[in-house]
N, C-alpha and C positions, 0 to 999 in steps of 0.2 A: 557565679561570675565567670566570664570567659577571658582568656589571655590570648592575644594575637601577636605573632612575630612576622614581620614582612621583610622580604629581601628582593630587590629588583622587580617590583611590580608597578607598572605604569610609571608615574612620576616619583615613586618612593624608592630610594636606594636601600634604605634600611630604617626600620622603626618598630616600636613595640607599644602596646597599650592594653587597657582592660575594657571590657564591655560588661555592663551590669544589666540585670533584668529591668524592663521598662524602657524609658526614653533615654537615648544617648545622643548628644549633640557634638558634631565635629565642627568647631567654630574657628574660622580663620579667613584670611583674605584670599584673593585669587592666587593660583600657582603655589599653594602651601600644602597640597596633598590631599584635599578633601575628597575630590572625586576619585583619586587614586586609591584612597582607603576603602571607598565603596567598591571599587574594582577588585581590591584584594579580598574583601569579604565574599564577593561573588565567586572568586576563584577557588577559595578553600571550600565553599559550599558545593562546587562542582557545576556551577551554572554559567561558565564562560564557554566560548566556542559555539554557542547557539546565537545565530544572527551576528556573528563577529568573531574576531580572532582572540586568542588568549593574550592578556595584557602584559606582555613582557616588556621591561624597560628598553627603550631604543638604545642600541649599541651593546646591550648585555646578551650573553649567550645562555645564561640560566637565571632563573628566579624561583622563589618559593614563598609559601604562606603556611604557617603553622597555627592551628587553633586548639587550645586546651580548654575543655569544659570541665565540669565537676566530676565527670565520669570517664571521658575518653579524650584521646588526642587524635587530631586529623591533620594530615600534612600532604600538600600537593606541590609539585614542581613543574615549572615550565622550561622547556629547552627549545632552542632554535636549531632546526635541522633543515638544510637545503632551502633556506628562505622561508620556512613555515614554522609556526610555533606549535609544539605538542605538549599535552598535559599527561602527567603520571602521578601516582601516589594514591592516597586514600581520602577522598573528599567526604564531606558530611553527607551529601546526597549521592547515593549510588544508583538509584533507579532513574533511567533516562527520562521517563515521563515526569517524575518528581522534579528533576533538574529543569525540564522545560516549563513546568508550571511555575516554579520559583522565578525563572528568568522573565516570564511574561507578566505575572500577576503579583509577585512579592518584591522583586528588586526593581524599584521604580526610579532608576537613574535617568539622566537626561537622554541616554541612548536606549531606554526601554522601547522595545518594538511597538508597543501599543501607543505609548505617548508620542512616539515619532510619527506613526501612521495618522493619528488624530491631528497632530500639528501640521502635517503636510496635506491633510484632506484625502489620504489614501484609504483604500478598502481595508477594513479591520476584520473581515469575516474569517480569513485564514488563521489569524492569531487566536481568535476566540474559540475556534473549533479544533485547533490542532491537537490539544490534549485528548480530545475524543477519539482520535485515530479513526476518522469516519471511513477511510478506505478499508481498514481491517474489519470494522463492523459490517460494511456493505459486503465484504468478501464472505464473512460468516453467514450473513443473511442469504447470499447467493448459494453457498454450500448447503445450507439448511433447506432452501427451496428445491435444489437438485435432489437432496435426500427425500424430501416430501413427495416430489414427483415420482420417485421410484416406489415409495410406499403406496401412493395413490394408484399407480399402475398395478401393483400387486393386490391392492384392495379391490380394484375393479375386477381383476381376474377372480379373486376369492368370492366376491358378490355374484359374479356370473356363474361361478361353480355352484354356489349355494342355490341359485335359481334353477340350474340344470340338474341338480342332484335328484329330485323326485323322478324326472323323466329317465335319468340314467338308471336309477334303482328299478323303475318299471321295465326298462329295456333288458336289464340283467334277468329279472324274473321271467320275462317273456321268452328269452333265449333258453333259460333253464327248462321251462315248460316244453318248448319245442324239442329240446334234446331228450327229455324224458319220453315224449311221444314217439320220437324216432327210434329210441332204444327199445321201447315196448313193441313197436312194429317189427324191428329186426328180430326180436325174440320170437314173435309169432311166426315170422317167416322161417326161422331156423327150426322151430318145433314141427312145422309142416313140411320140412325139407325132405325130398326124396333123391336129390342130386348126389353125384359122386363127390368124393373129396377133391378130385382134380378141378372140377368146375368151381368149387368153393374157394380153392386157393387162387385160381385165376381171377375170380371176382374180387377177392381182397386186394390182389396186386393191381387190378385195373382201377379200383377206387383210390389207391395210394398214388398211382401215376396221374390220374385226373386231378387230384388235389395238388400235386407238384406242378402240373401244367397250369393250373389256375394261379399259383404263386408266381410263376415266371411271367405270365401275362400281365399281372398287376405290377410287377417290378419293371417290365418294359414300358408301361404307360408312365410310371413315376420317373424313370430315367429320361424318357422323351420330353416330359415337361421340364425337368431340370436342365436338360441340354438346351431347350429353347430359351429358357431364362438366362443361362450363361452366355449364349451367343448374342442375345440382345444387349447384355451388359458389356460384352466385348466390343460390339459395334459402337456403343456410346463412348467407351474409353478410347477407342481408336479415333473417333471424331474429335474428342477433347485433345488428344495428342496432336492431331493435324492442326488444330486451332492454336496450339502453343508454339511460339517461336523457339527454334532450337537455341539453347543457351550459348552465349558467346563468352569466352574466357576474358576476364578483365586483366589487362597487362599490369604488372606490378609498377606502381609509380616510381619513376626513376629517382634515386637518391632520397627515398622516403625517410630513412633514419637520419640522413644528413639534414633534411629539412626540419625534422622534429628537433634535432639538436640546435639548428639555427633559431628556431622559435624560442627554445629555452634560453639561448644566449641573448637573443634580442630582449627577452623579458628582463634578464639581469641588467642589461644596458639601460633599458627604459627606466627601471627602478632607480639605478644609480643617477642617471641624468635628471630624473624628476626630483630626487632628494637634493641634488646639487643646485637645481633651479630654485626650489623652495627655500633652501638655506640662504643662498646669495640674495634672492629677492627679498627675503625677510629682513636681512641686514640693511639693505638699501631703504626699505619701506617703513621700518619701525621708528624712524625719526631720531634714533639715538646712536647713529653711526660714529659719532665723535668718540664714544667710549671704546670703539674697536680700532679706529685708525685716524690718521690726520686728515682733516678736511679744511681746505682753503676756499672760503667763500668770496667770490669776485662778482663784479657787475655782470659779466658775461655768463656766470654760472659757477657751480661748485666744482672745485678741483679736488679729487679724492685720491689718496695714496692707496694703491691696491694692497689689500691685506695678505695677498698671496705672493706677488712678485715684487712689491715695493715701488713700482713705478707710479707716477702721478697721471691720472686720467680724468677727463671731464665726466661728470655724472651721466650725461646723456650717452657717452660712449660705453660706460659700464652697463647702463640699462640695456643698450642695444646688444651688447655681448651676452647679457643674461637672457634676453629675448631669443637670441640665436640658439641658446641651449634648449629653450622650449620648442623652437622650430625643429631642432635635431630630434627631440623626443617624438614630435609628430611624424617626422620622416621614418623613424625606427618603428613606430606603431603601425604606419601604413605598410612597411615591409613585412612586419610580423603578421598583420591581418591577411595580406596576400598569400603568405605561406600557409596560414591556418585554413584559408578558403580552399587552396589547392589540395591539402591533406583531407579535409572534410568531404570535398566533392569526390575525391578518389574513393574514400571509404564508403560513401553512399552508393556509388556505382558498383562497388564490390558487393555490398549487401544485396542490392537489387539483382545482380547477376547470380548470387548464391541462392536467392529465393526462387528465381526462374529455374535454376538448375535443379533445386529440390522438387518443384512441381513437375518438371519434365521427367526426372528419374522416378518419382512416385507413380506417375501415370504409366511409364514404361513398365515399372514393376507390377502394377495392377494388371496391365495387359498380359504380361508373362504369366502371372498367377492364374488369370482367367483361362488362358490357352491351356495351361497344365490341367486345370480342372476339367475343361472340355475334353481333353484327350482321355483323362481318367474315366469320365462319365461315358464317353463314347465307347471306351474299352469295356466297361461294365455292361453297357447296353448290348454291344455285339455278343458278349459272353452269354447274356440272358437269352438273346435271340437264337444262338446256337443250341443252348440247352433246351429251349422250348421246342425247336425243330426235332431234337433228339427224343425228347419225352413224347412229342406228338406222334413220332414214328412208333414208339413203344405202345402208346395208347391204341393206335390203329391196329398194331399187330395183336394186342391182347383182345381187342374187340372182335377181330377176325377169329381168334381161337375160341373165344366164348360163344361166338355166333354158331360155331359148328355144333355145339351141344346145348345151345341156348334155348331156354323156354321162358315163360313169363316169370317164373320164380326167380331165375337168375338175374334177369333185368331189374326186377324190383329190389332184390337184395343188394345188388351193386349200387343202385341209386340211393337206397337208404344209407348204406355205409358211407357213400360220398357226402351225403347231407349231414350225417353224424359228425364226420371229421370237419366239415365246414362250420357246423354249429359249435363244435368244441373250440375252434380257433376264434370264432366270433365271440363266444362267451369269455374267453381269456382276455380279448381286447376290451370288451365291455366292462369286465371286472377291474382291469387296470385303470380304465377311465373313471369308474366309480370310486376306486380307492383314491385317485388323484383329487377328485371333487371333494371327497370327505376330508382329505388332508387340508385342502385349501379352505374349506369351510371352518375347520377347527382353528385356523390362523386368523379368522375374520376379526374377532374381538381384539386380538393383540395388534393387528394392523390399524384398526380404528384408534386404539389408544396411542400408537406410535404417531399417527397423523395428527392427533389432537396435541400431543406433546411437542411435535415439531412446529405446529402452528403457534402454540403458546410461546416457544422459544423465539420464533421470528417476530411475533408481536412484542415480546419483551425487549428484544434488541432495538426494534424501531422506536418503541416508547422511550427506552433509555436515551437514544440519540435525540429524539424530538423534545422530550421533557427537559433535558439538559440545555438544549438550545433555547427553549422558551424561558427556562429559569434565568438564563443570562440576561435576557431582555427585562425580566421582572426585577432582578437584582440591580440592573443599571438604573431602572426607574427609581428604586429605593435610594440608591447612592446619590443620584442627581437631586432628588427631593431633599435629602439631608444637606447637600452642599448649597442648594438655593436657600434653604432656611438659615444656614450658618453665615454665608457670605453675601447674600443678596446681590448676585452678579448682574451684569447688564442684559442678560438673556433671561426669559421667564420660564423656559422649559427646554428639555432635551430628551429625546427618546430614540429607540430603535424601531425603524420600519422593517419588519421581518418579512423577507421575500421567500416564498415557498414554491416548490414545483408541484406537478399534478399528483404526486404521491404524498404530499404534505410535508416533505423534508425541507428543512431550511437551507436555502441556497445562498442567502446574502443578508447581512445586517447593514441597513442604510442608516447612518446617523442623521437624525432630523433635529434641527435646532430652531426654536421659535424666539423671535425678538420683536417687540412692539406688535404682536399679533400676526406676524408673517414669518414664513420660513426664511432662514438665512444660512450662511456657511461659516466655517471657522475663520475665514479671511476677514469677516466683519467683527470678530471678537477681539478683545485685548489678549495679549500673550498670557496673562495670568488666568483669564477665563478659559482659554484653550487648554492650559495645563490642568486646570481643575476637571475639565471634561475627560481628559486622558486618564487622570487618576481614577475618576468614577468608573470608566470602562474597565480598567485593570482591577478595581475593587470588585466589580461584578463577577469577573472570572475568578478572583480570589475566593469569593464566597461559594460560588457554584461548584468549583473543583476541590473544595475543602483544602485549600493550600495551607491553611493554618495547621492542619494535621500532618502536613508533609514537612514543613520547615518552620521553626519557631522564630523566624526573623523577617522583618520588613525593612527595606532600605529606601531612603528618599534622598534624591540629589538633583541639582540642576533646576530648582524651582525658584530662582532668584526673582522671577516676575511677581511673586507674592510679597506683600508687605509683611513686616515682622509679626504683627498680630495675627495675620491670616495664616502664616506658616505655623505659628503656635497653635491656632485653631485646628489646622490640618493634622498636626502631630497628636493633639488631644483626641481627634476623631479616630485616628488609626491605632492609638496606643493599646486599646483593648483588644485589637484584632490579633496581636502576636505577643509572645513572651518578651521579645526583644525588638525595639524600634530604634533604628539609627538614622539620623538625618544630618545634613550639612547645613551650615548657616554662616552668614557673614558676621564680622565682629560687631557691627552695629545692631544686630538682632538681639532682642532681650525678651525677658518674661518667660523663658523656658523653665519648666520644673522637672529637671532631669540631670543626668550625669554629663558633665562637660569633658570632652576629649580634646586635648591641645596637641597640635603637631609640632610644637616648638623644638622638641628634641629629636625629631625625625630628620634623616638626611634626605633632602629633596633634590631632584634633578635641577630645579630652578636655582637652588643654592649654588651648585657647581657652575651654572652659566653665569651667575652674578660674580662669582669669584674670578672666573676667566676674564 
C-alpha cells in the first residue's frame, strides 16, 4: 500500500490518501480535485515539467508531494522563483528517459501529449520516437562510420603492403646481391693494387665527396618541389582572401541591457493584465455574478455594483472596460515583440560579423603560415645549393689530384667504392620499406576484425532504431484490434502508415483511420472514439519501451466521453499492465471492482472560492 500526502498541488491545498495495488478510482464531481490528484502523482513520480509546467497551486509560493511505499519514501517540492516553477527533492523516477516514458505512455491524463496530438490531428512521430533519442543514435552511427573509414584506410594500406611485400623482398635480395658483387670486385682490385697509399686515400675521399654531392642534388630537387607546392597553396589562399569581404565591426546595440529589462518588465505586465482580464471576464460571464455583488436588472439592461470601487455601472460599460484591458495586453505584447525583434536582429548581425571575422582571420593566418614555410624551405634550398657548390668544387679538385697519378685501376676502384656506398644507402632504404610492409601485413587480420566489429555495431544501432519503430506500429495494431473487439466503435480500423527515407529509417507515423470502407480523420469520429485511439497509441509506446518495468503505475484521467461501462472495460483492459492503476470517474459511474478514493476530506481550491 502507498500513502500520499499533498500540499498546494494544482487544485488541492492539502490532502492525504492511500493507494492499493490494482485498480484505484478517484470518484467525485467536477472541481473536487480528481485531476489535481493525478497531477500530484505525476509530480512525485518526477514526470512533470515535460511538455508543461510543474503544477503549483495558483497563488502559492511552495508545494509538495510525499509518497511512502512499503520500502521507501519519496518527496518532491515545487517552488515559485522569478515567475517560474522549479522542482527539487527525491522523485520516484530519477532517470530522465524513464520520466519521459512515464509522461508519454503511462500517465494518460487529459493533457497527455499523445492524447492531445491525436485529439488535435497533429503529428505524433516526435512523441513516439523521443525515448529512442534518435539524434544520439545517429551521432553514434556517424562516429562509428568515421572510425570505420579510418580502419578501412589503414586496411587498404595494409592490403597494398601485403601485395607489395614479395616485390620488396625481391628488391632487398637484389640490392644485397649487387652489394656483394661490388665488394668482391673491390677486393679483387685491392689485391691487384700497385698504387701508392696517397692515391688510395684520395680515391676514398673522392668517393665520399661524390656521395655527398648526390645527397645535396636529391635534397635540392625535393625542396624545389616542396617550394612549388607551397607557392601554389599561397596563391590559392591569397585569392580566397581577396574574395572575402573585410569584416566590419557591429556596433553595440544602444541600450541593449535596458531593452532586455523592458522585455522582462513587459512580460510581467502582460501576465498581470491577462490574469486581471480573465478573472473579471469570468466573473461577468459565469452567470452567477449575484453571488459576488449587487445586480439591478432593468429594461434598459443590468446595473452592476462594481466589486472593486462600489459604484454602479451598466454591464455594457463594465464589459467595455474589461475589453480595454485586453486591448492594453495586445499593445504591451506588440511593444514587447518589437523589442525582441530588435535584440534578435542585432544578435544575428553580430553572429554573422563574428563568423566573417573568423574566416578572414583564419585565411590571413593560413597565408602567414604558408609564407613562413616558404621562407624556411627557400632558406634550406639555398643552403643545399651553397653546400652543393662547395662539394662540387671539392670533387673537381680531388679529380684533378687523382688525374695526376691516375691510371685505370684508380678510376675503377673509385667508381666501385661510390657504387658500394650508394648500394648501402639503397639497401638501408629498401630494408626500412620491407620492415614497414611486414608490420602492416601483420596488422591485416586485426584490421579486418575491427572493420567487421564496427560494421556489426553500426548494423545493431540501425536495427535497434528501426525495429523499435516497427514494433510501435505492430503494438498499435494489436491495441486497436483489442479496442475494436471490446468497444465496437464507429470506425472499423486504425493503423500507422510508416513513412521511411532512402536508408529505411522511419521519418513519420501517419495515423490512418478507416470508416465505412474509406479513410477518414479524427474530426469525423466521436470524442470517445478519438480518446480510445489516443490511449491505443500511448499503449503501443508503453509496451515497446517496457514502461511497465520503469514505473509500476498507470494514470487515467479526462476520459469523460466514455460511458461508465466503457470506462470500466478500459480499466479492466489496462489493469494487468501495471501493479497500480489509478483512474478518475464521476459519481454516477458504477461497476468498478477496485479501491475507491474519496476527496471529501481534502482542502480544495474550489472550496475556498465557494466560501468567499
